[in-house]
C-alpha positions as CSV (number, residue, x, y, z in Angstrom):
1,M,-21.0,-48.0,32.9
2,E,-17.5,-49.4,33.2
3,N,-14.4,-47.4,33.9
4,G,-16.2,-44.2,34.9
5,Q,-17.6,-43.6,31.4
6,N,-21.0,-42.1,30.8
7,G,-23.4,-43.2,28.0
8,S,-21.5,-41.3,25.4
9,G,-18.2,-43.1,26.2
10,L,-16.6,-40.0,27.8
11,V,-14.9,-40.2,31.1
12,K,-16.6,-38.0,33.8
13,M,-14.0,-35.5,34.9
14,N,-15.1,-35.5,38.5
15,D,-14.9,-39.2,38.9
16,R,-11.3,-39.8,37.7
17,Y,-9.4,-36.5,37.7
18,D,-8.8,-33.5,39.8
19,L,-10.4,-30.8,37.6
20,G,-8.3,-28.0,39.1
21,H,-5.1,-29.9,38.2
22,V,-6.3,-30.5,34.6
23,Q,-7.3,-26.8,34.2
24,E,-3.8,-25.8,35.4
25,V,-2.1,-28.0,32.8
26,V,-4.4,-26.6,30.1
27,R,-3.6,-23.0,31.3
28,Q,0.2,-23.7,31.2
29,A,-0.1,-25.2,27.7
30,Q,-2.1,-22.2,26.5
31,E,0.6,-19.8,27.9
32,E,3.3,-21.8,26.2
33,L,1.4,-21.9,22.9
34,H,1.0,-18.1,23.0
35,L,4.7,-17.7,23.7
36,L,5.7,-20.0,20.8
37,L,3.4,-18.2,18.4
38,E,4.9,-14.8,19.4
39,Q,8.4,-16.3,18.9
40,R,7.4,-17.7,15.5
41,A,6.1,-14.3,14.4
42,E,9.4,-12.7,15.4
43,I,11.4,-15.4,13.7
44,M,9.3,-15.0,10.5
45,K,9.9,-11.3,10.6
46,R,13.7,-11.8,10.9
47,I,13.7,-14.4,8.1
48,G,11.9,-11.9,5.9
49,T,14.5,-9.3,6.7
50,V,17.4,-11.6,5.9
51,K,15.7,-12.8,2.7
52,Q,15.0,-9.2,1.6
53,T,18.7,-8.4,2.2
54,I,19.9,-11.3,0.2
55,A,17.3,-10.6,-2.6
56,G,18.5,-7.0,-2.7
57,L,22.1,-8.1,-3.0
58,A,21.3,-10.6,-5.7
59,H,19.4,-7.9,-7.6
60,L,22.4,-5.5,-7.4
61,F,25.1,-8.0,-8.2
62,G,23.2,-10.8,-9.9
63,D,22.2,-14.3,-8.8
64,G,25.8,-15.4,-9.5
65,V,26.8,-14.1,-6.0
66,L,24.5,-16.8,-4.5
67,N,25.4,-20.5,-4.3
68,E,22.8,-23.1,-5.2
69,D,21.8,-23.8,-1.6
70,L,21.2,-20.1,-1.0
71,L,19.2,-19.6,-4.2
72,E,16.9,-22.3,-3.1
73,L,16.6,-20.9,0.5
74,V,15.5,-17.5,-0.9
75,D,13.2,-18.9,-3.5
76,R,15.3,-17.8,-6.5
77,K,16.4,-21.1,-7.8
78,S,14.9,-21.9,-11.2
79,S,13.7,-25.4,-10.8
80,G,12.0,-25.6,-14.2
81,R,8.5,-25.4,-12.6
82,Q,6.6,-22.5,-11.3
83,P,6.5,-22.0,-7.6
84,G,3.4,-22.6,-5.6
85,F,0.8,-19.8,-5.5
86,T,1.5,-18.9,-1.9
87,K,5.2,-18.9,-2.5
88,A,4.8,-16.7,-5.6
89,C,2.6,-14.2,-3.6
90,R,5.2,-14.2,-0.9
91,M,8.0,-13.5,-3.4
92,I,6.1,-10.7,-5.1
93,L,5.3,-9.0,-1.8
94,M,8.8,-9.4,-0.4
95,E,10.5,-8.1,-3.5
96,A,8.2,-5.1,-4.0
97,G,9.6,-3.2,-1.0
98,H,6.3,-1.4,-0.5
99,A,2.6,-2.3,0.1
100,L,0.7,-3.9,-2.7
101,S,-3.1,-4.4,-3.1
102,A,-4.5,-7.7,-4.2
103,R,-5.2,-6.1,-7.6
104,D,-1.5,-5.2,-7.9
105,I,-0.5,-8.8,-7.2
106,C,-3.1,-10.1,-9.7
107,D,-1.8,-7.6,-12.3
108,Y,1.7,-8.9,-11.7
109,F,0.6,-12.5,-12.1
110,Q,-1.2,-11.5,-15.3
111,Q,2.0,-10.0,-16.7
112,K,4.5,-12.5,-15.5
113,L,2.8,-15.8,-14.5
114,P,-0.6,-15.8,-16.4
115,A,-0.8,-19.7,-16.3
116,M,-0.6,-19.7,-12.5
117,L,-3.4,-17.1,-12.3
118,A,-5.6,-19.0,-14.8
119,R,-5.8,-22.0,-12.5
120,H,-7.9,-19.9,-10.1
121,K,-11.6,-19.4,-10.5
122,D,-11.6,-16.1,-8.6
123,P,-8.0,-14.8,-8.6
124,M,-8.7,-11.8,-6.4
125,A,-10.2,-14.0,-3.7
126,S,-7.3,-16.4,-4.0
127,V,-4.7,-13.7,-3.7
128,T,-6.6,-12.0,-0.8
129,T,-6.8,-15.4,1.0
130,V,-3.1,-16.0,0.6
131,L,-2.3,-12.4,1.8
132,N,-4.4,-12.8,4.9
133,R,-2.8,-16.1,5.6
134,L,0.7,-14.4,5.4
135,V,-0.6,-11.9,7.9
136,D,-1.6,-14.8,10.2
137,Y,1.9,-16.3,9.8
138,G,3.4,-13.0,10.8
139,E,5.1,-12.6,7.4
140,A,2.9,-9.7,6.1
141,Q,1.0,-6.8,7.5
142,A,-2.4,-5.4,6.3
143,V,-2.3,-1.7,5.8
144,T,-4.6,1.0,4.6
145,L,-3.3,3.3,1.8
146,N,-4.0,7.0,1.7
147,N,-6.8,6.3,-0.8
148,G,-8.5,4.1,1.8
149,R,-7.8,0.9,-0.1
150,R,-6.5,-2.2,1.7
151,A,-3.0,-3.4,0.9
152,W,-0.3,-5.7,2.3
153,R,3.3,-5.2,2.9
154,W,6.1,-7.7,3.7
155,V,7.0,-7.6,7.4
156,A,10.7,-7.0,7.8
157,D,12.7,-5.2,10.4
158,P,12.8,-1.5,9.2
159,A,16.1,-0.2,7.9
160,P,17.9,2.2,10.2
161,G,16.1,5.5,10.1
162,Q,13.1,4.1,8.4
163,I,9.8,4.5,10.2
164,P,7.4,1.5,10.0
165,G,4.2,2.4,8.3
166,A,5.6,5.5,6.7
167,I,5.0,6.7,3.1
168,G,1.3,7.2,3.7
169,L,0.7,3.7,5.1
170,M,-1.3,3.1,8.3
171,P,-1.5,-0.3,9.9
172,V,-5.0,-1.8,9.7
173,A,-6.5,-2.4,13.2
């Protein structure tokens, strides 16, 4: 075989590279990836806190206190079309201010955005998938309610004096 390739076309590591050096590069890349993912989770948490603050102010004083750019940034601009399913789940969870079950979110969709829910063959599965994805993104946290049911809450920095996981909520392990 030419150029140190085996029958499958792959280069044999021992023939062309110092395996220890390659493993060190991979280890460093893995460490950096873990660090970046942790930073992303913290940034998403902070973004959630700021968006919640802005949404609360807009709720108190009306959307008129927000300029067009800010309305778009906090997903409140009425663009004439419905937001995407993930974006809608995100907004519902963020504005709720407490943990919601997938059923709660489906009920909200049924009342406020039935056309969006109708596009899904199994709405509960779709909502649960989106909520779990928001957990993976660091934007939401899965919790267990006092009744043992699973729910999700928007991840935001707690207000001063507020205890994370309070009001009968326990983080899911």
